[in-house]
TITOR-880142 format. One line per 8 residues: number of its first residue (from 1); their letters; for each residue x, y, z negated of C-alpha. Coordinates in Angstrom, 3 decimals, padded with zeros to 6 digits, m for minus. Layout:
residues N
NUM = a = X,Y,Z; ...
end
This chain:
residues 750
1 = msdtrrrv = 022.599,108.912,m077.543; 019.026,107.140,m077.951; 018.582,107.372,m081.404; 014.723,109.315,m081.523; 016.011,110.773,m084.976; 018.085,113.223,m082.829; 016.276,114.011,m080.094; 015.001,117.763,m079.643
9 = kvytlned = 013.245,120.504,m077.920; 015.084,123.867,m077.446; 014.062,127.026,m078.032; 015.153,130.303,m077.190; 012.724,133.555,m077.986; 011.740,135.809,m074.887; 011.649,139.444,m075.065; 007.457,139.308,m075.606
17 = rqwddrgt = 008.252,137.314,m078.919; 007.141,134.294,m077.177; 009.478,131.045,m077.745; 010.441,129.418,m074.151; 011.045,125.633,m073.498; 014.338,125.272,m072.125; 014.120,121.055,m072.167; 014.499,118.381,m074.039
25 = ghvsstfv = 017.611,116.345,m075.135; 019.655,114.701,m078.238; 021.616,117.207,m080.035; 025.266,115.991,m081.774; 027.595,118.138,m084.051; 031.012,118.249,m082.793; 034.677,119.992,m082.791; 034.980,121.385,m079.393
33 = erlkgisl = 038.320,123.157,m078.758; 037.246,125.921,m076.454; 035.019,127.349,m079.300; 037.908,126.187,m082.441; 035.195,124.871,m083.794; 032.365,122.502,m085.296; 029.657,123.327,m082.490; 025.858,122.103,m082.306
41 = lvraesdg = 025.285,120.435,m078.710; 022.628,119.716,m077.284; 022.401,117.471,m073.855; 019.232,116.924,m071.629; 018.286,113.010,m071.656; 017.342,113.581,m067.718; 020.045,114.290,m066.151; 022.935,115.199,m069.586
49 = sllleski = 023.385,118.565,m068.621; 024.438,120.346,m071.441; 020.858,122.552,m072.428; 023.369,124.275,m075.462; 026.289,124.645,m077.293; 026.139,126.613,m080.416; 029.670,127.506,m082.883; 028.581,126.827,m086.451
57 = spntayqk = 028.834,130.059,m087.600; 030.272,130.822,m090.962; 028.491,134.361,m090.553; 025.099,133.071,m089.069; 021.895,132.504,m090.951; 020.481,129.345,m090.377; 016.837,128.809,m091.401; 014.757,125.200,m091.917
65 = qqdtlivw = 011.441,125.391,m091.298; 008.125,122.917,m091.327; 010.902,120.097,m092.508; 011.586,119.723,m088.295; 012.845,122.943,m087.532; 016.098,125.346,m086.955; 015.888,128.701,m086.018; 019.038,131.134,m086.032
73 = seadnydl = 019.725,133.990,m084.207; 022.695,134.152,m082.167; 022.403,138.111,m081.093; 020.450,140.793,m082.062; 017.785,139.584,m079.153; 018.664,136.190,m078.896; 016.983,133.249,m081.079; 017.612,129.468,m081.020
81 = alsfqeka = 015.068,126.907,m082.275; 015.528,123.161,m082.301; 012.446,121.331,m082.567; 013.340,117.849,m084.033; 011.282,114.133,m083.420; 011.795,112.969,m086.680; 012.692,114.541,m090.193; 015.281,112.534,m090.829
89 = gcdeiwek = 017.120,114.248,m087.321; 016.723,117.716,m089.024; 017.835,116.694,m092.241; 021.016,115.232,m090.523; 021.734,118.043,m088.983; 020.757,120.575,m091.222; 023.365,118.815,m093.953; 026.112,119.025,m091.038
97 = icqvqgkd = 025.339,123.052,m090.468; 025.397,123.405,m094.630; 028.722,121.905,m095.239; 030.409,123.642,m092.605; 029.261,126.610,m094.160; 029.646,125.231,m097.812; 026.230,125.924,m098.621; 023.291,123.765,m100.813
105 = palditqd = 021.290,121.548,m098.023; 018.551,121.663,m100.817; 017.944,125.255,m099.535; 016.130,126.231,m096.734; 018.092,129.292,m095.411; 021.403,129.923,m095.321; 022.714,133.301,m097.163; 024.172,135.848,m094.295
113 = pideseee = 027.552,136.947,m095.455; 028.663,140.345,m095.627; 030.452,142.550,m093.248; 032.369,145.399,m094.713; 029.781,148.391,m093.676; 027.128,146.738,m095.086; 029.465,145.678,m098.589; 030.479,149.696,m098.040
121 = rfeeipet = 026.249,150.268,m098.226; 025.355,148.341,m100.950; 028.024,149.835,m103.074; 026.536,153.262,m102.807; 023.208,151.619,m104.304; 023.165,151.956,m107.747; 022.014,149.121,m110.031; 022.459,145.923,m107.097
129 = shlvelpp = 021.601,143.530,m109.729; 018.206,144.264,m109.229; 018.244,142.639,m106.096; 018.889,139.551,m107.205; 017.921,139.433,m110.502; 014.624,139.617,m110.464; 012.167,141.052,m113.720; 010.567,138.502,m115.589
137 = celsrlee = 006.826,137.480,m113.825; 004.599,139.650,m116.125; 001.821,141.925,m115.911; 003.602,145.131,m118.095; 006.202,144.805,m114.708; 003.597,144.301,m111.814; 005.176,148.028,m110.961; 008.762,147.450,m111.295
145 = iadlvtsv = 008.234,144.548,m109.130; 006.085,146.185,m106.361; 008.567,148.602,m105.879; 011.531,145.953,m105.981; 009.801,144.060,m103.189; 009.018,147.509,m100.926; 012.603,149.183,m101.624; 014.208,146.134,m099.574
153 = lsspirre = 012.312,146.276,m096.323; 014.909,148.853,m094.440; 018.161,146.220,m095.061; 018.307,143.600,m094.044; 021.115,141.811,m096.530; 018.596,143.125,m099.433; 016.011,141.210,m097.225; 017.621,137.717,m097.673
161 = klalalms = 018.668,138.549,m101.041; 015.129,139.160,m102.429; 014.542,135.899,m100.344; 016.670,133.656,m101.810; 015.648,135.270,m105.258; 012.087,134.107,m104.989; 012.446,131.073,m103.398; 014.631,129.822,m105.913
169 = egyikkll = 012.952,130.686,m109.644; 009.533,129.527,m108.020; 008.612,132.925,m108.415; 005.537,133.368,m105.841; 003.587,130.557,m107.487; 003.926,132.714,m110.909; 003.321,135.795,m109.379; m000.281,134.362,m108.135
177 = glfrvced = m001.049,133.036,m111.497; m000.969,136.810,m111.969; m003.307,137.943,m109.823; m005.990,135.115,m111.485; m005.425,136.881,m114.710; m005.176,140.469,m113.399; m008.834,139.105,m111.286; m010.611,137.747,m114.363
185 = ldnreglh = m009.783,141.268,m116.246; m010.752,143.080,m113.447; m007.248,145.211,m113.594; m007.251,146.862,m110.588; m004.003,148.435,m110.676; m002.600,144.915,m111.205; m004.438,143.500,m108.291; m003.358,147.304,m106.473
193 = hlyeivrg = 000.612,146.246,m107.482; 000.000,142.190,m106.647; m001.249,143.813,m102.840; 001.472,145.643,m102.111; 003.901,142.536,m103.626; 002.651,140.151,m101.120; 002.137,142.761,m097.997; 006.170,142.793,m099.159
201 = vlflnkaa = 007.144,139.452,m099.404; 005.100,138.663,m095.850; 007.226,141.603,m094.607; 010.504,139.635,m095.582; 009.895,137.728,m092.168; 011.064,134.198,m094.328; 009.485,130.181,m092.996; 010.756,129.084,m096.338
209 = lfevmfsd = 008.454,132.050,m098.356; 006.006,131.691,m096.055; 005.597,127.261,m096.440; 004.901,128.017,m099.957; 002.331,130.660,m099.530; 000.377,129.198,m096.926; m000.036,126.092,m098.918; m003.209,124.228,m099.576
217 = dcimdvvg = m003.306,125.917,m103.295; m001.750,129.376,m102.958; m002.763,130.627,m099.481; m006.528,131.451,m101.039; m004.399,133.662,m103.491; m002.683,134.713,m101.607; m005.284,136.338,m098.935; m007.404,137.464,m102.603
225 = cleydpal = m003.979,139.655,m102.919; m004.152,141.136,m099.558; m007.961,141.964,m100.266; m006.637,144.799,m102.593; m005.540,147.029,m100.548; m004.975,150.852,m102.853; m006.500,152.644,m099.294; m009.907,150.781,m100.070
233 = vqpkrhre = m012.780,151.944,m102.263; m013.740,148.589,m102.215; m011.828,144.802,m101.972; m012.727,143.271,m098.709; m014.112,139.375,m099.018; m012.096,138.119,m097.003; m012.105,134.776,m099.229; m015.668,134.569,m098.763
241 = fltktakf = m015.744,134.828,m095.236; m013.414,132.021,m095.221; m015.047,129.300,m097.815; m018.514,130.227,m096.797; m018.827,132.000,m093.528; m016.326,130.493,m091.445; m017.113,126.300,m092.081; m014.762,124.199,m090.459
249 = kevipitd = m016.953,121.756,m088.195; m015.714,118.115,m087.097; m017.930,117.618,m084.252; m015.923,114.263,m084.092; m014.545,113.025,m087.994; m010.642,113.370,m088.108; m009.116,110.850,m090.097; m005.821,111.655,m089.975
257 = selrqkih = m005.500,114.107,m093.314; m002.505,115.852,m091.608; m004.663,116.812,m088.635; m007.344,118.001,m090.770; m004.382,119.833,m092.875; m002.582,121.589,m089.672; m005.334,122.952,m088.694; m007.136,124.792,m091.790
265 = qtyrvqyi = m003.808,126.223,m092.473; m003.437,127.934,m088.480; m007.051,129.546,m088.200; m006.218,130.750,m092.091; m002.634,132.321,m091.127; m003.674,133.667,m088.070; m006.343,135.238,m090.098; m004.089,136.927,m092.282
273 = qdiilptp = m002.303,137.886,m089.351; m004.836,139.474,m087.402; m007.739,140.738,m089.648; m006.156,141.124,m092.778; m002.849,142.848,m092.363; m002.552,145.977,m091.059; m001.256,146.715,m087.455; 002.337,147.063,m087.855
281 = svfeenfl = 004.283,150.339,m087.462; 007.286,150.684,m084.654; 009.734,150.269,m087.334; 007.662,147.214,m088.730; 006.766,145.601,m085.325; 009.876,143.090,m085.653; 008.929,142.122,m089.683; 006.327,139.366,m088.862
289 = stltsfif = 008.006,137.986,m085.805; 008.442,134.463,m087.908; 005.006,134.725,m088.538; 003.864,134.226,m085.195; 006.295,132.034,m084.332; 004.998,129.849,m087.794; 001.374,130.018,m085.980; 002.964,129.320,m082.951
297 = fnkveivs = 004.072,125.733,m083.533; 001.464,125.289,m085.624; m000.308,125.458,m082.880; 002.154,123.073,m080.293; 001.699,120.591,m082.806; m002.094,120.214,m083.843; m002.482,119.940,m080.064; 000.259,117.555,m079.641
305 = mlqedekf = m001.948,115.266,m082.504; m004.625,115.676,m080.965; m003.366,114.913,m077.249; m002.045,111.381,m078.778; m005.572,110.635,m080.723; m006.712,109.467,m077.530; m009.927,107.366,m079.713; m010.779,111.219,m081.031
313 = ltevfaql = m010.361,112.491,m077.572; m012.608,109.569,m075.974; m015.563,109.659,m078.291; m016.282,113.898,m077.793; m015.981,113.310,m074.220; m018.481,109.934,m074.190; m020.800,112.720,m076.414; m020.493,115.669,m074.970
321 = tdeateds = m022.188,113.951,m071.978; m024.732,111.427,m073.228; m028.036,112.497,m072.903; m029.148,111.482,m076.139; m026.756,114.387,m077.499; m028.528,116.697,m079.588; m027.559,120.292,m078.431; m026.547,121.900,m081.667
329 = krrelvnf = m024.131,118.856,m081.559; m023.295,119.316,m077.785; m022.778,123.048,m078.286; m020.217,121.946,m081.345; m018.604,120.210,m078.798; m017.920,122.327,m075.994; m016.467,125.135,m077.773; m014.346,122.664,m079.773
337 = vkefcafs = m013.250,121.692,m075.831; m012.866,125.370,m075.396; m010.701,126.030,m078.107; m008.818,122.823,m077.353; m008.090,124.222,m074.196; m007.062,127.573,m075.521; m004.640,126.147,m077.585; m003.124,124.569,m075.113
345 = qtlqpqnr = m001.634,128.040,m073.726; 000.946,127.881,m076.354; 002.568,125.077,m074.325; 005.562,125.581,m071.829; 004.812,124.282,m068.667; 005.930,120.761,m068.503; 004.015,119.661,m071.767; 001.050,121.691,m070.451
353 = daffktla = 001.190,119.868,m066.858; 000.880,116.602,m069.121; m001.789,118.347,m071.620; m004.122,118.501,m068.333; m003.621,115.348,m066.346; m004.673,113.646,m070.614; m008.189,115.666,m070.201; m008.651,114.958,m066.569
361 = nlgilpal = m007.991,110.969,m067.024; m010.286,111.195,m070.253; m012.811,112.664,m067.406; m013.063,116.445,m067.921; m014.359,117.192,m064.305; m017.137,115.120,m064.744; m018.375,116.068,m068.063; m018.230,119.337,m066.968
369 = eivmgmdd = m020.209,118.884,m063.708; m022.929,118.004,m066.655; m022.264,120.749,m069.098; m022.326,123.621,m066.912; m026.102,122.569,m065.239; m028.097,122.696,m068.562; m029.928,125.037,m069.699; m027.997,125.982,m072.535
377 = lqvraaat = m026.619,129.523,m072.661; m023.712,129.040,m075.211; m022.930,125.891,m073.596; m022.958,126.855,m069.942; m020.384,129.940,m071.075; m018.169,127.792,m072.923; m018.244,125.443,m070.077; m017.299,127.898,m067.573
385 = difsylve = m014.029,129.730,m070.256; m013.170,125.482,m069.888; m013.548,125.447,m065.974; m011.345,128.743,m065.579; m008.890,127.296,m068.281; m008.371,124.083,m065.854; m008.853,126.033,m062.067; m005.819,128.551,m062.962
393 = fspsmvre = m004.120,126.047,m064.383; m004.583,123.371,m061.415; m006.915,124.903,m058.924; m005.306,121.344,m056.632; m006.217,118.933,m059.113; m010.131,120.269,m059.493; m009.885,120.160,m055.554; m009.248,117.016,m055.370
401 = fvmqepqq = m011.873,115.705,m057.603; m014.567,117.239,m055.756; m013.611,115.958,m052.393; m013.756,112.495,m053.665; m017.390,113.427,m055.272; m019.626,112.908,m051.755; m019.142,109.619,m051.685; m021.120,108.938,m055.125
409 = tdddvlli = m023.218,111.654,m055.250; m025.502,114.085,m053.530; m025.121,118.080,m052.536; m027.175,119.454,m055.899; m025.455,118.205,m058.718; m021.379,118.683,m057.329; m019.209,120.149,m059.568; m018.631,123.808,m056.941
417 = nvvikqmi = m022.583,123.823,m055.959; m023.270,123.796,m060.192; m020.859,126.629,m060.206; m022.333,128.233,m057.516; m025.551,128.070,m058.302; m024.515,129.264,m062.113; m023.132,132.230,m060.373; m026.348,132.946,m058.808
425 = cdsdpelg = m028.319,132.463,m061.513; m026.491,134.934,m064.023; m028.859,136.446,m066.296; m026.398,139.040,m066.807; m027.724,142.471,m065.623; m023.994,143.318,m065.364; m023.217,140.023,m063.708; m019.970,139.563,m066.023
433 = gavqlmgl = m020.530,135.622,m066.027; m021.173,135.825,m061.866; m017.723,137.926,m061.491; m016.046,135.814,m063.595; m017.282,132.311,m061.307; m016.629,134.187,m058.493; m012.891,134.881,m059.281; m012.427,130.789,m059.967
441 = lrtlidpe = m014.322,129.837,m056.190; m011.669,132.597,m054.596; m009.402,130.690,m055.974; m010.342,127.114,m055.027; m011.010,128.338,m051.452; m007.487,129.886,m051.220; m005.270,128.764,m048.659; m002.211,130.227,m050.150
449 = nmlastnk = m002.239,127.930,m053.200; m003.699,124.465,m050.924; m000.806,122.122,m050.708; 000.591,120.738,m047.036; 002.571,117.360,m046.889; 002.782,115.482,m044.443; 000.560,112.953,m045.339; m001.758,115.168,m046.104
457 = tektefls = m003.060,119.166,m045.386; m005.181,119.837,m048.387; m006.096,123.052,m046.362; m007.839,121.337,m043.596; m009.785,118.676,m045.369; m010.896,121.321,m048.443; m012.286,123.826,m046.306; m014.015,121.048,m044.268
465 = ffykycmh = m015.337,119.813,m047.296; m016.556,123.502,m048.411; m018.091,124.212,m045.292; m020.113,121.110,m044.577; m021.149,120.586,m048.647; m021.667,123.566,m050.466; m021.182,127.130,m047.496; m024.714,126.789,m047.342
473 = vltaplla = m026.026,126.739,m051.235; m023.440,130.035,m051.482; m025.058,131.678,m048.331; m028.820,130.851,m049.390; m029.956,134.116,m050.954; m028.616,136.149,m048.367; m030.436,134.426,m045.769; m033.429,134.211,m048.305
481 = ntahekns = m033.017,137.531,m048.645; m032.807,138.574,m045.452; m035.258,136.084,m043.833; m038.503,138.494,m043.613; m038.018,142.451,m042.333; m039.286,143.390,m045.839; m037.167,142.678,m049.338; m039.482,141.212,m052.076
489 = kdnfqtaq = m036.615,141.147,m054.288; m035.278,144.354,m053.673; m033.605,145.252,m056.924; m030.094,146.092,m058.402; m029.144,143.077,m059.998; m030.169,140.931,m056.689; m027.907,143.520,m054.784; m025.214,143.199,m056.751
497 = llalilel = m025.351,139.505,m056.413; m025.379,140.029,m053.091; m022.885,141.615,m052.714; m020.746,139.508,m054.530; m021.651,136.780,m052.237; m020.424,139.396,m049.311; m017.177,139.606,m050.906; m016.719,136.073,m051.194
505 = ltfcvehh = m017.450,136.059,m047.154; m015.126,138.665,m046.381; m012.600,136.896,m047.825; m013.295,133.388,m046.083; m013.234,135.916,m042.729; m009.790,137.455,m044.010; m008.219,133.863,m044.971; m010.082,130.631,m042.995
513 = tyhiktyi = m010.103,131.508,m039.203; m012.135,128.911,m037.662; m014.317,127.632,m040.211; m015.669,131.132,m040.812; m015.895,132.315,m037.078; m017.951,128.903,m036.459; m020.561,129.274,m039.740; m020.929,132.991,m038.287
521 = mnkdllrr = m021.763,132.444,m034.809; m023.987,129.120,m035.730; m026.146,131.302,m038.166; m026.043,134.416,m036.886; m024.833,135.567,m040.470; m023.592,139.659,m039.454; m027.538,140.180,m038.040; m029.177,139.333,m041.371
529 = vlfththt = m026.930,140.622,m043.691; m026.413,144.160,m042.142; m028.195,146.918,m043.766; m031.502,145.187,m045.272; m031.002,146.018,m048.832; m031.786,150.004,m049.879; m029.264,149.747,m052.829; m026.422,151.306,m051.788
537 = hapfcalr = m023.562,149.207,m052.825; m025.336,146.023,m050.742; m024.831,148.007,m047.608; m021.586,148.501,m048.350; m020.379,145.844,m048.440; m021.897,144.193,m045.636; m020.265,147.343,m043.722; m017.114,145.691,m045.174
545 = fmrriigl = m017.219,142.158,m044.231; m018.558,143.861,m040.480; m015.744,146.088,m040.844; m012.938,142.802,m041.421; m014.257,140.700,m038.730; m013.422,143.979,m036.260; m010.455,144.127,m038.315; m009.233,140.797,m036.606
553 = kdeyynry = m009.873,141.903,m032.525; m011.604,137.979,m031.846; m012.845,138.704,m028.542; m015.610,135.965,m029.723; m016.413,138.074,m032.119; m016.296,141.128,m030.021; m018.636,138.901,m027.777; m021.115,137.764,m030.642
561 = iikgnlfe = m021.719,141.694,m031.990; m021.922,142.685,m028.038; m024.559,140.122,m027.599; m026.651,140.133,m030.969; m025.990,144.413,m030.614; m025.157,144.148,m033.689; m023.419,148.584,m033.700; m027.526,149.836,m033.812
569 = pvinalld = m028.226,149.501,m037.558; m024.440,150.830,m038.054; m025.761,154.087,m035.770; m028.901,154.060,m037.702; m027.451,154.126,m040.680; m024.807,156.891,m039.974; m027.792,159.413,m038.477; m030.016,158.771,m041.239
577 = ngtrynll = m027.275,159.358,m043.539; m027.230,162.644,m041.700; m023.980,165.208,m042.711; m023.975,164.168,m045.916; m019.764,163.259,m046.301; m020.369,160.399,m048.796; m018.713,156.826,m049.281; m021.272,154.562,m046.318
585 = nsaiielf = m020.514,157.972,m043.217; m016.197,157.583,m043.963; m016.382,154.006,m043.764; m018.626,153.626,m040.874; m015.932,156.934,m038.960; m013.252,154.904,m039.933; m014.827,151.624,m038.215; m015.079,153.535,m034.830
593 = efikvedi = m011.569,154.798,m035.467; m010.098,151.648,m036.351; m011.941,150.532,m032.668; m010.582,153.362,m030.846; m006.776,153.533,m031.994; m006.614,149.815,m031.748; m008.019,149.811,m028.467; m011.045,147.043,m028.727
601 = ksliahiv = m011.978,147.622,m024.848; m015.133,145.297,m025.142; m016.300,147.498,m027.833; m015.836,150.426,m027.004; m017.616,150.252,m023.188; m020.337,148.465,m025.433; m020.646,151.419,m027.626; m020.508,154.143,m025.031
609 = dnfykale = m022.719,152.719,m022.413; m025.687,151.665,m025.223; m025.323,154.357,m027.525; m022.927,157.948,m026.558; m026.324,159.750,m026.183; m027.308,159.312,m029.885; m023.545,159.940,m031.259; m022.356,162.708,m028.549
617 = sieyvqtf = m024.181,165.659,m031.457; m021.842,164.210,m034.145; m019.162,166.989,m033.845; m016.952,167.217,m037.132; m015.255,164.523,m035.958; m013.082,163.865,m032.508; m013.833,160.014,m032.802; m017.274,159.500,m030.567
625 = kglkgrye = m015.372,162.121,m028.333; m012.157,160.072,m027.813; m014.005,157.261,m027.525; m015.867,158.207,m024.354; m012.418,160.065,m023.034; m010.858,156.931,m023.471; m013.458,154.854,m021.328; m013.718,157.793,m018.594
633 = qekdrqsq = m010.183,157.287,m018.362; m009.570,153.812,m018.181; m013.116,153.761,m015.040; m010.931,156.711,m013.684; m008.180,154.199,m014.138; m010.328,150.835,m012.760; m011.201,153.344,m009.121; m007.737,153.633,m008.160
641 = rlnryrrd = m006.821,149.831,m008.963; m009.515,149.117,m006.432; m008.917,151.295,m003.877; m005.465,149.648,m003.455; m006.921,146.172,m002.719; m009.284,148.519,000.084; m005.596,148.730,001.669; m005.208,146.101,004.758
649 = arsldede = m003.395,143.227,003.899; 000.129,144.191,004.491; 000.341,146.304,002.012; m001.242,144.259,m000.299; 001.519,142.324,m001.299; 003.692,145.302,m002.497; 001.050,146.732,m004.251; 000.820,143.811,m006.293
657 = elwfnddd = 003.641,144.155,m007.381; 003.793,147.158,m008.592; 000.481,146.193,m010.646; 002.163,143.229,m012.084; 005.454,145.632,m013.156; 002.497,148.212,m014.941; 001.768,148.232,m018.605; 000.735,145.549,m020.311
665 = ddddgeav = m000.736,146.769,m022.434; m004.678,145.585,m021.325; m002.712,141.992,m022.640; m002.926,143.303,m026.489; m005.817,141.486,m028.707; m006.800,139.344,m025.019; m005.234,136.199,m025.800; m008.251,133.638,m025.551
673 = eksrmedd = m008.294,130.366,m024.471; m007.432,129.626,m021.115; m011.095,127.345,m020.002; m013.392,130.029,m021.495; m010.990,132.982,m019.428; m011.559,130.330,m016.523; m015.756,130.368,m016.543; m015.378,134.335,m017.266
681 = fsdsygky = m013.683,134.591,m013.886; m015.757,132.203,m012.551; m018.229,134.477,m012.950; m017.255,137.355,m012.419; m015.304,136.393,m009.576; m019.246,135.738,m008.086; m021.115,138.527,m008.890; m018.193,140.750,m007.508
689 = meakkgkl = m017.886,138.547,m004.044; m021.320,139.403,m003.803; m021.393,142.747,m004.271; m018.003,143.954,m002.162; m018.983,141.802,000.967; m016.553,143.289,004.571; m013.380,144.505,004.498; m012.365,143.473,000.659
697 = llvlpqvq = m014.131,139.916,001.470; m011.257,139.104,004.049; m008.437,140.205,002.144; m009.039,138.484,m001.330; m008.421,135.302,m000.182; m004.629,136.011,000.815; m003.476,137.354,m002.381; m001.807,134.571,m005.102
705 = fslprlqh = m002.672,135.220,m008.355; m000.844,133.888,m011.642; m004.380,132.842,m014.451; m003.447,136.011,m017.085; m003.791,138.318,m013.792; m007.045,136.960,m013.189; m008.279,138.855,m016.022; m007.334,142.201,m014.607
713 = lqtamvgl = m010.072,141.844,m011.868; m012.938,140.068,m014.014; m012.345,142.983,m016.194; m012.322,145.920,m013.272; m015.471,144.013,m012.012; m017.366,143.527,m014.704; m016.732,147.115,m016.996; m014.663,146.503,m019.460
721 = vdypdded = m012.212,149.006,m020.212; m008.491,148.612,m019.972; m006.210,151.929,m020.727; m003.625,153.795,m019.143; 000.136,154.129,m020.639; 000.864,155.949,m023.769; 001.770,158.622,m022.390; m001.131,159.908,m019.991
729 = eeeeeeee = m003.434,158.991,m023.524; m000.681,161.568,m025.448; m000.694,164.174,m023.004; m004.391,164.082,m022.668; m004.848,164.202,m026.470; m003.124,166.917,m026.951; m004.782,169.007,m023.987; m008.168,168.217,m026.267
737 = eeeqsprk = m006.521,169.508,m029.819; m005.745,172.732,m028.041; m009.260,173.526,m027.028; m010.731,172.492,m030.379; m011.802,175.524,m031.897; m010.913,175.813,m035.507; m014.925,175.534,m036.920; m014.743,172.577,m035.179
745 = rprlss = m012.039,170.928,m036.388; m012.467,167.425,m037.744; m012.840,166.299,m041.199; m011.190,162.993,m039.975; m008.148,162.881,m037.821; m008.121,161.546,m034.661
end
């Protein structure tokens, strides 16, 4: 069925009262034996699968909206909608529905039949004729009309009957005519009644009534009625705002009058919903669901119409990037694109995908590259919002664009570098814009959302690009601020900025491994960021950065820390903090506790050898004594092992076998490249042979070592620590706990 008249989208209303797109297909009406009646069938245009099978029930109320929509409910919380490509198709199916139900196709709503329970309730209400026979539309009857409208809101059946009566008699336009009369006469009582009437009619929640009320010749009178809330001493001036303050600016002339009218209508209806109408009570929360749907489908239509007008959008982007464009004009253009992207959030995922691809083809990213680097704060802020829409929707699309740039431009004007510079130069004391941009950068460099395929690995290519062209821009404030011992920019805003950058670098440490490791060591980055700012937050972020590095238990990082003596500023900060029990104190103690618990052997040996004298006076936690205890245990164990090697060669093979069968806890965290191990062993072995001449020199060549076991000998000779079995550790720790006096009980568990 290729007839475009029958081409429809199927929507269902979800729990959040938002419409979900269930797919596009072609609709037909046919008798279904299983359902025993004429039914609406929609088959997907992609594969012919059944998207919808719904029997046209005589008890179901169908609504026809905006000439191309048919909406109905099949259960208490299950609403359906068919959105037709052409009005002719909608009319054709509507006639079939009305034919099955015996209704007049001229109406835009079919009437709910009354079930027995409703009928009984209905008969109990006196003067039921008032529900279908409206009073004459006269000034003297406004109070009676207001009472009638407000009384029906509690009953779905009475709401339905009143809506039909209002539509069939053209009553709405007559009421709005009375509004103009009351306002001319300054008849406040009549105006208050009209407020109740119009508000009640909106709460009838009927699309057919909205079509009349929100038409060009009625909507401003509807807004006028809603200005006269009886609870207010003075009426609001909503019409004045809509006509004088809220000026519609056509950044590029819109030649399509229908599109222009739809934009005006959507803005005004959104204003009515968000600004004029009071927040609905719990009992009224579903009264405006159709109004929400009305706005939703209007936005979908506006985005679709604009997206199809390539000439219009091409002109928008041309003027946006033209150097000759005036600042005020460019501000309007970028705000239009921002609003356009905001409207796109109403689209379903597949339609949104097509929308952003259209923007990408028209050059949205090169345009952002230009406008984000401009001096105008409003332009930059709007451009940042547009960039966030693009990154959140498709970070891969943004990455693909920026990786093509170095071939045709220099580093300073790369899009990501423009974003980084804007983050660094944020003038807001609270750095609100910088925080937003840092979140976007983190999304772009997050390997979790990078694609990998057989032909191309996005993670490898993009991270190589980022560290080559962008990382030096990101770290420039850190390196500049730590280039001298005395900081010239020691203020709160700078400290906050450096903390943001360190937070992003910490993310890199956790997720990038090789690239960030190379960068840190080449730039000696950890040394240059440790405690170079006096504000509390910055050194704490530097400590967290170091903690993440140590948390990797990577021996390359450990050697870098040891060689650079990078624990010195940390321990100085702990000692300077004194006995104050604060966040910095807890973070430093946790760092050393982690090293102890995780058995990071090389770091424990370095800390005890170089800093224990300064730390042994700290007794409010047992962390440092625990480090010293482990260190001493390991020295004893190594001494015992050396004694085994000093025996004659005949017993060596047996001892070696026992050693190989011992616990392998010393291998934890020590997996390094084979070449590095061979180099370390060669160096240590030479020193060992030089220091141990004589009997051992004759014995060692007879022993056949496998390569991993050479590390045992190497660590033993150069003083790297290796811990005894778990049982020995637990016994000694229990003995230590028994010996502790109550007054020396630690605040942190050892």
